[in-house]
N, C-alpha and C positions, 0 to 999 in steps of 0.2 A: 501394099499397105492395106490394113483392114480397120474399119471404124466400128467400134463397139457402141451400140445405141441401147441404153437401158431406160425404160420407163419406170420411174419409182413413184409410188403413191404413198403419201405421208398424211397422217391426221392433220388437218389444217391448224390445229392448236400446237402442233409440234414442229412447225416449219422452221422457226428461228433456231431451235436447238439442233435440228437436222442440218441446217446450213452451217452452223458452227462446227458440228462434228465432221461434216464433209471437208470443211476448210482444214481441219487438223489432219485429214487423210491425204492431202495433196502430196506431201512428202513421200508417202507410201507408193503412189503412182510414179512420182518423179524418179524414184530409185529403182523402179522395176525394169529389168532388161527388156528392150523392145518397145517400151512405152514412149511415144513421141510427144503426146500432148493429152491433157485432160481438162474438161470444163463441165460445169453444172449449169443447166438452164432451168428456169422456173416457168411453168406454163402461165400464160396470160389468161387463158380461158378457164382453167380448172384449178381451183384452190387446192393446194396440197400435192400437185403433180409436178414432178421434176423429170428432166432428161439428163442422164449422165452420158457424155460423149467422150470416148477415149480413142485416140489414134494409136494403133499398134503397128509394129513392123509387119506382122502377119497374124493370122488367127492363132497359130501355134504359140506366139508370145503371150497372147491373152490367156490361152489355156494353161500355160506354165504359171502365169501370175495367179490364176485361180487355185493352184496347188501350193502356193507359197505362204509363208508366215505373214507377208505383207497383205495378202487378201484376207487372211483371218483377222488382221488388225483393222482393215477397212470395215469388215462386217461387224466387228466388235464395236466400232465407233458409231456406225450408222444403222446397223440392223435393228436395234431396239425401236427405231422410229418407223419402220416399214409397216404400212397398213396391210400389205399383201406382198408376196414375193415379187421382186422386180421382173419385168419382161425384157429379156435381153436378146438382141439379134446382132449380126455382123453385116456391115455393108462393105461391099468391094467396089472399087472404082471401075467405071465402064468407059471413061474417057469423054464424058459429056459434062460441060459446065466450065466454071472459071474459078480461080483462086482470088480472093479479095485481098 
């Protein structure tokens, strides 16, 4: 499993529109091969900052998604609200922690 963690900064005046657009995009992730889960978190400390967390079967599944029409659809929906390009990393499990 690989976890995509993307920091997305939005102009604080556009946050409601961004959240609505991200909600429309849930189906794009749900239908992507290898996508196990997706959620969007809003920063408590930084207005306009969000964290997109996507659980993929592996990094290759995420890379395949980025080459797909579904990714183009995601970017078309949410891209206009980006204040800067998202910072994206992949987290891989190391066996420490617990599942809630």
